[in-house]
MIVOVO-330024 format. One record per residue: x, y, z of N, C-alpha, C in turn. Coordinates in steps of 0.001 Angstrom, whole numbers, padded with zeros to 6 digits. Atoms other than C-alpha are relative to their C-alpha. Layout:
BEGIN
      n.u      n.v      n.w     ca.u     ca.v     ca.w      c.u      c.v      c.w
        X        Y        Z        X        Y        Z        X        Y        Z
...
// end
This chain:
BEGIN
      n.u      n.v      n.w     ca.u     ca.v     ca.w      c.u      c.v      c.w
  -001190  -000034   000833   113954   063243   085100   001226   000209   000866
  -001217  -000068  -000804   117390   062659   086596   000974   001015  -000568
  -000941  -000913   000629   119439   064598   084058   000288  -000443  -001425
  -000391   000324   001365   121180   064368   080697   001250  -000883  -000002
  -001172   000849   000183   123671   061741   079547   000341  -000041  -001486
  -000447   000071   001386   125741   061545   076379   000313  -001438  -000402
  -000318   001322   000549   126177   058524   074150   000526   000164  -001414
  -000602  -000065   001336   128375   058030   071084  -000315  -001275  -000772
   000366   001121   000856   127175   055819   068248   000685   000122  -001352
  -000614   000065   001320   128755   054716   064994  -001101  -000121  -001047
   000995   000018   001071   126657   055488   061897   000709  -000142  -001344
  -000584   000074   001346   127166   055247   058130   000815   001245  -000329
  -000685  -001261   000274   128450   058820   058261   001060   000316   001041
  -001002  -000198  -001029   130846   058354   061154  -000619   000003   001392
   000484  -000013  -001377   130489   058846   064889  -000854   001231   000269
   000818  -001119  -000461   127740   060983   066390  -000186  -000136   001503
   000214  -000024  -001447   127299   061988   070019  -001360   000625   000288
   001374  -000414  -000271   123758   062321   071342  -000160   000253   001499
   000325  -000283  -001391   122615   063935   074587  -001486  -000286   000190
   001396   000340  -000227   119408   062384   075901  -000307  -000024   001490
   000441  -000084  -001385   117372   062444   079104  -000010  -001381   000661
   000078   001209  -000806   117702   059816   081826  -001141   000161   001008
   001158  -000047  -000890   114504   058996   083726   000086  -001100   001055
   000079   000970  -001089   113863   057167   086988  -001457  -000151   000406
   001413   000206  -000348   110507   055535   087753  -000172  -000225   001499
   000301   000145  -001424   108821   054884   091095   000649  -001229   000616
  -000663   001204  -000503   110528   051483   091387   001518   000138   000064
  -001438  -000224  -000046   113986   053032   091204   000739  -000472  -001240
  -000620   000461   001235   114623   051800   087634   000288   001188  -000911
  -000414  -001087   000886   116492   054025   085187  -000274  -000387  -001454
   000313   000267   001408   115429   054346   081525   000364   001211  -000844
  -000158  -001013   001031   116484   056254   078459  -001119  -000230  -001012
   001143   000199   000883   113210   056669   076568   000396   000131  -001471
  -000455  -000133   001381   115039   057770   073427   000669  -001294  -000473
  -000631   001279   000352   117134   054582   073480  -001052  -001058  -000297
   001067   000975   000217   113958   052509   073782  -000687   000243  -001339
   000709  -000344   001231   112291   054351   070918   000842  -000314  -001238
  -000893   000215   001145   115335   054028   068609   000574  -001410  -000045
  -000495   001385  -000061   116018   050398   069602   001513  -000043   000155
  -001432   000017  -000314   119495   051236   070898   000197  -000791   001280
  -000209   000853  -001170   120500   048426   073213   001203   000472   000806
  -001153  -000382  -000825   122922   048903   076134   001299  -000548  -000586
  -001343   000373   000473   126615   048746   075195   000059  -000211  -001510
  -000005   000110   001464   125711   048947   071509   000770   001175  -000570
  -000866  -001058   000499   128346   050884   069600  -000438   000544  -001350
   000423  -000421   001331   126620   051109   066185  -001518   000035  -000078
   001442  -000071   000191   123148   052021   065020  -000493  -001311  -000607
   000528   001251   000549   120855   049098   064093   000096  -000085  -001520
  -000041   000033   001461   120786   050092   060410   001408  -000286  -000511
  -001379   000270   000408   124589   050128   060120   000378  -001437   000324
  -000299   001382  -000386   124891   046845   062010  -000634  -000977  -000975
   000705   000881   000922   122293   045229   059758   000681  -000033  -001367
  -000642  -000073   001314   124057   046428   056589   001319  -000764  -000015
  -001293   000681  -000063   127463   045116   057701  -000187  -001505   000137
   000267   001434  -000163   126072   041749   058840  -000484  -000600  -001312
   000496   000487   001288   124220   041384   055531   001150  -000166  -000992
  -001156   000112   000897   127452   042041   053618   000882  -001181   000374
  -000860   001093  -000467   129314   039498   055761  -000549  -001368  -000386
   000558   001280   000442   126904   036760   054605   000261  -000248  -001480
  -000210   000129   001446   127877   037391   050964   001468   000111  -000404
  -001407  -000221   000329   131551   038380   051057   000878  -000542   001122
  -000951   000384  -001036   134664   037276   052906   000147   001141   000998
  -000127  -001036  -001027   135397   039097   056148   000961   001096  -000449
  -000987  -000990   000438   138460   040790   054667  -000598   000953  -001026
   000608  -000838   001031   136469   042026   051687  -001023   000952   000612
   000970  -000874  -000656   133702   043386   053930   000705   001173   000671
  -000745  -001055  -000668   136243   045315   055989   000553   001022  -000980
  -000562  -000897   001010   137886   046749   052876  -001085   000868  -000631
   001078  -000749   000651   134567   047754   051287  -000560   001067   000929
   000557  -000967  -000944   133199   049416   054417   000978   001144   000244
  -001013  -001041  -000226   136465   051262   055030   000088   000935  -001200
  -000081  -000819   001210   136480   052464   051408  -001204   000925  -000116
   001203  -000801   000189   132867   053667   051323  -000223   001023   001105
   000139  -000982  -001078   133160   055505   054626   001248   000876   000131
  -001217  -000827   000040   136472   057154   053688   000875  -000219   001233
  -000873   000341  -001120   138265   055358   056513  -000573   000290   001360
   000624  -000291  -001295   135853   056509   059219  -000265  -001296   000764
   000223   001318  -000589   134906   052868   059844   001090  -000930  -000503
  -001152   000818   000388   138058   050735   059821  -000354  -001478  -000003
   000217   001450   000024   138399   046997   059237  -000062  -000577   001411
   000018   000493  -001374   139127   046465   062930  -001332   000317   000681
   001301  -000348  -000547   135896   048272   063828  -001069  -000964  -000509
   000932   000968   000586   133979   045992   061447   000156  -001354   000694
  -000268   001276  -000667   135645   042952   063050  -000623  -000024   001394
   000552  -000063  -001358   134685   044058   066552  -001528  -000004  -000015
   001449  -000078   000101   131128   044828   065459  -000593  -001378  -000312
   000504   001324   000361   130619   041418   063817   000190  -000994   001132
  -000248   000897  -001130   132181   039627   066776  -001036   000210   001094
   000984  -000297  -001038   129806   041384   069160  -001369  -000525  -000385
   001301   000504   000461   126745   040543   067052  -000051  -001516   000112
  -000057   001458  -000061   127843   036900   066788  -000117  -000496   001428
   000026   000436  -001393   128429   036602   070530  -001366   000203   000619
   001353  -000236  -000520   125038   038111   071280  -000953  -001108  -000440
   000862   001076   000505   123369   035486   069078   000283  -001300   000746
  -000375   001224  -000713   125326   032648   070737  -000497   000041   001446
   000468  -000129  -001380   124516   033958   074231  -001515  -000176   000083
   001448   000140   000022   120825   034154   073305  -000395  -001472  -000185
   000261   001428   000188   120929   030536   072073   000241  -000778   001287
  -000299   000678  -001259   122554   029393   075316  -001102   000263   001026
   001060  -000367  -000935   119929   031243   077335  -001273  -000772  -000317
   001212   000702   000424   117102   029684   075320   000127  -001495   000266
  -000232   001430  -000236   118654   026203   075567  -000105  -000335   001480
   000069   000222  -001446   119058   026479   079352  -001444   000056   000480
   001389  -000128  -000413   115464   027631   079737  -000802  -001234  -000387
   000761   001153   000494   114232   024654   077706   000447  -001298   000655
  -000488   001321  -000393   116487   021721   078644   000359  -000111   001484
  -000385   000062  -001408   117575   022649   082190  -001122   000450   000931
   001047  -000540  -000867   114707   024714   083601  -001385  -000550  -000331
   001275   000594   000373   111926   022907   081734  -001059   000978  -000467
   000959  -001000   000482   110328   026083   080391  -000187  -000173  -001511
   000198   000306   001413   109142   024630   077088  -001062   000943  -000573
   000966  -000949   000558   107483   027331   074960  -000998  -000703  -000920
   000968   000544   000937   104513   026804   072696   000682  -000250  -001343
  -000623   000286   001290   105488   025172   069375  -000511   000942  -001082
   000442  -000805   001124   105157   026814   066001  -001412  -000365  -000430
   001397   000201   000383   101713   027153   064489  -000144  -000883  -001235
   000147   000725   001258   102470   025438   061173   000036  -001509   000216
   000034   001454  -000004   101549   021796   060731   000632  -000504  -001297
  -000621   000578   001184   103623   019686   058360  -001061  -000678  -000850
   000982   000569   000912   101689   018611   055277  -000051  -001518   000142
   000197   001450  -000125   100255   015098   055419   000021  -000633  -001387
  -000112   000729   001256   101239   012726   052589  -000168  -001483   000284
   000289   001418  -000234   099834   009185   052428  -000272  -000260   001488
   000440   000120  -001386   098337   009694   055916   001134   000156   001014
  -001151  -000193  -000878   101784   010536   057366   000560   001402  -000226
  -000640  -001315   000108   103262   013965   058122   001511  -000199   000089
  -001436   000238   000105   106924   013887   057034   000726   001332  -000125
  -000867  -001166   000086   109540   016572   057654   001383  -000473  -000433
  -001307   000395   000531   112742   016300   055622   001077   000938   000539
  -001140  -000789  -000469   116099   017441   056992   001270  -000470  -000701
  -001319   000313   000532   119596   017586   055536   001024   000791   000802
  -001035  -000657  -000805   122799   018417   057396   001356  -000157  -000669
  -001349   000049   000556   126361   019187   056393   000873   000967   000788
  -000942  -000865  -000688   129488   020862   057729   000942   000673  -000984
  -000949  -000755   000817   131852   023471   056296   001212   000322   000865
  -001219  -000232  -000763   135471   023566   057491   000554   001375  -000332
  -000462  -001375   000147   136722   027113   058055   001371   000140   000653
  -001336  -000245  -000559   140353   028094   058561  -000061   001161   000991
   000001  -001023  -001045   140834   030075   061777   001328   000753   000033
  -001193  -000826  -000149   143298   032853   062471   000165   000398   001459
  -000341  -000386  -001380   145024   033524   065788  -000895  -000693   001021
   000808   000803  -000905   143046   030736   067468   000772  -001244   000407
  -000671   001212  -000468   144052   027644   069436  -000141  -001124  -001021
   000230   000993   001039   142511   025444   066717   000221   000633  -001375
  -000247  -000499   001353   143460   025768   063050  -001285   000042  -000828
   001227   000076   000783   140015   024815   061728  -001207  -000100   000932
   001265   000145  -000711   136411   025004   062840  -001054  -000489  -000993
   001051   000502   000874   133523   023016   061378  -001307   000710   000318
   001286  -000674  -000133   130474   025199   060889  -001091  -000969  -000435
   001035   000994   000279   127526   022816   061106  -001320   000703  -000314
   001270  -000602   000384   124223   023570   059460  -000987  -001080  -000409
   001059   000925   000394   120904   021909   058693  -001121   000790  -000647
   001203  -000578   000582   117886   022629   056551  -001157  -000954   000253
   001217   000799  -000164   114335   021426   057070  -001022   000506  -001003
   000984  -000380   000997   111570   021396   054489  -001075  -001086  -000078
   001153   000895   000015   108245   019743   053719  -000109  -000844  -001265
   000057   000766   001235   108955   018333   050266   000529   000811  -001155
  -000520  -000616   001209   109590   019407   046699  -001153   000508  -000865
   000956  -000540   000961   107756   021522   044169   000643  -000017  -001382
  -000524   000117   001354   108249   020755   040494  -000532   001136  -000864
   000373  -001122   000853   108252   023610   037983  -000125  -000446  -001453
   000250   000335   001396   107392   023727   034292   001280  -000374  -000745
  -001262   000316   000677   111087   023591   033287   000677  -001230   000601
  -000483   001225  -000643   111477   020338   035305   001013   000259   001120
  -000824  -000293  -001167   113454   022119   038012  -000847  -000149   001258
   000691   000200  -001275   112590   021674   041694   000416   001079   000999
  -000318  -000863  -001133   112449   023903   044744  -000570  -000641   001257
   000422   000580  -001269   112077   022969   048407  -001164   000800   000579
   001185  -000632  -000564   108803   023702   050158   000255   000428   001446
  -000105  -000553  -001360   108951   025971   053216   001340  -000343   000649
  -001335   000325  -000507   112701   025583   053686   000410   000963   001116
  -000560  -000767  -001099   114204   026748   056973   001436  -000458   000237
  -001431   000279  -000145   117931   026948   057721   000442   000275   001430
  -000601  -000221  -001322   119823   026583   060994   001511  -000185  -000102
  -001467   000081  -000066   123570   027274   061486   000427   000005   001458
  -000429   000235  -001378   125389   026200   064639   001323   000712   000258
  -001199  -000774  -000254   127977   028445   066243   000718  -000310   001299
  -000611   000267  -001301   128856   026856   069590  -000101  -001489   000306
  -000007   001444  -000216   129904   023247   070174  -000263  -000392   001448
   000257   000344  -001399   129262   023476   073929  -001426  -000512   000208
   001378   000462  -000060   125596   022698   073213  -000235  -000959  -001160
   000231   000968   001078   124517   019601   071204  -000724   000624  -001188
   000524  -000598   001225   123763   020515   067612  -001493  -000249  -000167
   001382   000329   000329   120464   018673   067266  -000992   000543   001016
   000896  -000619  -000962   119019   020091   070459  -000330   001434  -000416
   000238  -001374   000432   119489   023646   069201  -000740   000041  -001335
   000719   000046   001277   118348   022703   065691  -001486  -000278   000239
   001393   000295  -000320   115186   021203   067183  -000727   001210   000572
   000593  -001219  -000560   114542   024378   069195  -000301   000997  -001114
   000154  -000962   001087   115039   026480   066071  -001181  -000367  -000903
   001064   000420   000916   112714   024433   063845  -001363  -000051   000694
   001256   000078  -000734   110102   024054   066586  -000665   001367   000138
   000596  -001334  -000025   109600   027824   066524  -000905   000215  -001207
   000781  -000159   001220   108147   027446   063023  -001041  -001098  -000160
   000914   001132   000110   106626   023963   062962  -000414  -000511   001385
   000391   000760  -001178   104698   022021   065563   000594  -001399  -000166
  -000690   001268   000212   107211   019148   065678  -000702  -001164   000697
   000730   001067  -000674   104962   017232   068048  -001023  -000678  -000886
   000980   000579   000917   102566   016646   065166   000658  -000733  -001163
  -000723   000666   001092   105281   015236   062870   000101  -001496   000293
  -000086   001453  -000172   105091   011452   062379   001377  -000555  -000324
  -001267   000554   000453   108456   011007   060693   000922   001113  -000481
  -001042  -000888   000512   111689   012920   060084   000960  -000825  -000837
  -000951   000669   000889   113842   011838   057135   001252   000860  -000044
  -001242  -000755  -000142   117430   012940   057781   001031  -000464  -001010
  -001001   000305   001011   119933   013074   054909   001312   000699   000285
  -001331  -000574  -000169   123635   013831   054782   001063  -001054  -000180
  -001068   000981   000101   127022   012163   054706   000043  -000848   001271
  -000056   000962  -001102   128187   009580   057247   000733   000556   001219
  -000661  -000605  -001159   129578   012052   059810  -000710  -000405   001290
   000574   000449  -001274   129070   011004   063442  -001033   000981   000538
   000928  -000978  -000581   127391   014273   064400  -001326   000033  -000758
   001258   000097   000742   124831   013845   061620  -000743  -001267   000415
   000628   001245  -000454   124207   010229   062648  -000665   000169   001359
   000573  -000216  -001331   123521   011510   066173  -001426   000536  -000075
   001351  -000514   000155   120386   013174   064804  -001052  -001086   000076
   000950   001112  -000058   118739   009768   064498  -000305  -000378   001443
   000214   000315  -001418   119216   009198   068233  -000728   001138   000720
   000611  -001147  -000656   118201   012713   069229  -001488   000111  -000329
   001402  -000075   000429   114950   012507   067250  -000514  -001425  -000170
   000377   001402  -000045   113249   009228   068047  -000792  -000480  -001196
   000809   000398   001151   110960   009230   065014   000722   000401  -001288
  -000857  -000441   001091   113804   009672   062534   000512  -001187  -000811
  -000595   000963   000921   114944   007669   059499   001224   000645  -000617
  -001289  -000541   000479   118568   008161   058490   000287  -000489  -001414
  -000362   000344   001373   119588   008255   054832   001318   000660  -000379
  -001197  -000586   000583   122930   008761   053131  -000404   000641  -001320
   000417  -000660   001229   122512   011292   050352   000641  -000656  -001219
  -000418   000670   001220   122994   010234   046746   001462   000162  -000335
  -001401  -000242   000339   126407   011844   046264   000933  -000870   000826
  -000894   000771  -000871   128026   010186   049284  -000255  -001501  -000115
   000284   001417   000214   126253   006891   048654   000735  -000496  -001239
  -000726   000378   001221   127698   006797   045119   001497  -000062   000266
  -001437  -000009  -000297   131156   007720   046423   000396  -001218   000818
  -000304   001177  -000817   131041   004938   049032  -000040  -001268  -000847
   000082   001176   000878   129961   002404   046404   001245  -000114  -000873
  -001179   000017   000877   132827   003396   044122   001276  -000302   000777
  -001177   000310  -000817   135334   003174   046978   000039  -001465   000410
   000047   001373  -000508   134162  -000259   048071  -000003  -001070  -001064
   000130   001009   001043   133543  -002014   044763   000510   000531  -001338
  -000440  -000374   001334   135012  -001999   041290  -001189   000423  -000861
   001203  -000319   000765   131487  -001905   039862  -000959   000839   000854
   000772  -000810  -000943   130353   000726   042333  -001138   000765  -000646
   001057  -000765   000662   128368   002778   039803  -001206  -000886  -000274
   001098   000919   000270   126307  -000272   038855  -000740  -000360   001285
   000636   000311  -001286   125681  -001119   042508  -000867   001163   000463
   000766  -001182  -000360   124562   002429   043173  -001287   000082  -000830
   001178  -000009   000874   122212   002291   040172  -000989  -001081   000403
   000842   001116  -000435   120902  -001068   041397  -000829   000402   001219
   000693  -000412  -001212   120036   000388   044785  -001020   001095  -000273
   000900  -001101   000292   118474   003548   043383  -001233  -000466  -000771
   001123   000567   000735   116256   001404   041159  -000702  -001103   000788
   000626   000968  -000902   115191  -000710   044161   000261  -001438  -000439
  -000405   001353   000352   117071  -003726   042848  -000717  -000564  -001203
   000780   000476   001140   115270  -003915   039515   000720   000215  -001325
  -000734  -000071   001252   118054  -003886   036915  -000106  -001347  -000695
   000274   001233   000721   117171  -006464   034312   001271  -000808  -000230
  -001101   000907   000267   119507  -009458   034196   001205   000160   000892
  -001143  -000244  -000886   121748  -008268   037059  -000385  -000413   001415
   000225   000381  -001391   122028  -009779   040544   000961   000768   000887
  -000857  -000751  -000908   123405  -007929   043546   001208  -000809   000416
  -001147   000835  -000371   125624  -010895   044438   001074   000038  -001076
  -000975  -000082   001077   127227  -010702   041028   000728   001333  -000004
  -000630  -001327  -000028   127887  -006967   041378   000988   000117   001136
  -000836  -000153  -001200   129425  -007310   044843   001127  -001025   000077
  -001039   001015  -000052   131792  -010103   043925   001381   000544   000224
  -001339  -000593  -000126   134744  -007714   043877   000087   000944   001192
   000051  -000842  -001197   134064  -006227   047316   001368   000120   000669
  -001274  -000258  -000691   137087  -004639   049029  -000315   000614   001346
   000406  -000520  -001317   136407  -004300   052799   000872   001116   000510
  -000885  -001047  -000504   139375  -001950   053274  -000451   001387  -000445
   000400  -001304   000516   137617   000812   051365  -001428   000367   000347
   001376  -000359  -000360   134185   000807   053002   000019   001026   001110
// end
């Protein structure tokens, strides 16, 4: 034992200062056994339980509201600026971990074992469905005014319920926080932790016509790209006067009685495609 060291942590009840023992092993490495036992990482200013509670609130409320609520319930002990710093640190740690994992995979070639789950086989083919979309967020005190938060979901199909509603089977979600690394590379790493993507025969990728979503077809060689129903209908209505009928024609695999596609497209306006 080398001696005692103090550490101050932020809890739900305010700041506490703890004195714990510092140890040194035969290899000259220093360890705080209490920190290891309590899962207190180096340079961590808040306890894991408080951090988890604040992060969970930030996924449901606006940042300003989270800061106000936390400050109110802790009688001002934890201020909005403290909440901001805490969330920023957690976010940066996640991004740094993603960069580290990406470098290990794509630059160093240390490809880990894939996930244990095999995608269900339908009609002798294992199909994994993906959908992607972006959400534009207004930034404050940043060089850019907006940032597009990109996200994707992957699932194995649909389950129909007695009330004719549907739910996705084994849905997994990935959100992208750093544009310095290609979106689909990190999404693939994320999904490969759960599924064995090497056993997938086909990926069906849905979404709007954004370039970064289209890039998924190139990144994943066994991928079929589809425009989702909402954006397909919108494009039909922008390009043709009878866009709704054209959309219905396509969705019915061209089997509308007494209607020809050439007749529907007669009023095509190339400026709106």
